[in-house]
Legacy VTK file of the C-alpha trace (Angstrom):
# vtk DataFile Version 3.0
C-alpha trace
ASCII
DATASET POLYDATA
POINTS 45 float
-0.160 -0.047 -0.126
1.380 3.415 -0.796
2.066 6.258 1.645
-0.921 8.213 0.270
-3.096 5.509 1.028
-2.133 4.854 4.445
-2.107 8.657 5.295
-5.701 8.662 4.012
-6.678 5.778 6.197
-6.011 8.006 9.428
-8.100 10.711 8.284
-10.855 8.134 6.588
-11.716 5.001 8.842
-13.416 3.752 5.605
-10.839 3.918 2.941
-9.939 0.115 3.465
-13.763 -0.783 2.869
-13.922 1.524 -0.110
-10.659 -0.047 -1.819
-11.962 -3.109 -1.353
-15.450 -2.416 -2.730
-13.984 -0.657 -5.770
-11.272 -3.874 -6.387
-14.158 -6.193 -6.400
-16.595 -3.878 -8.459
-14.041 -2.699 -11.172
-15.789 -4.132 -14.151
-19.075 -2.793 -13.131
-17.638 0.650 -13.047
-16.096 0.243 -16.171
-18.980 -0.977 -17.866
-21.130 2.201 -16.513
-18.314 4.753 -17.615
-18.497 3.326 -21.027
-22.309 3.791 -21.130
-21.767 7.377 -19.730
-19.516 8.142 -22.287
-22.476 8.014 -25.247
-23.594 11.366 -26.188
-26.679 12.433 -24.518
-29.469 14.149 -26.186
-30.215 17.466 -24.476
-33.511 17.680 -22.890
-36.085 20.436 -24.586
-37.262 22.785 -21.624
LINES 1 46
45 0 1 2 3 4 5 6 7 8 9 10 11 12 13 14 15 16 17 18 19 20 21 22 23 24 25 26 27 28 29 30 31 32 33 34 35 36 37 38 39 40 41 42 43 44
């Protein structure tokens, strides 16, 4: 673990849990990111 992450754990007690979640759901986030990159049509107001 990098020094940056170790320092972050002192200020964020959930950092380890968040890292674990992101590690195990990486494919899901990548899939969502690809879908978000599709151009969106603007809504008429």
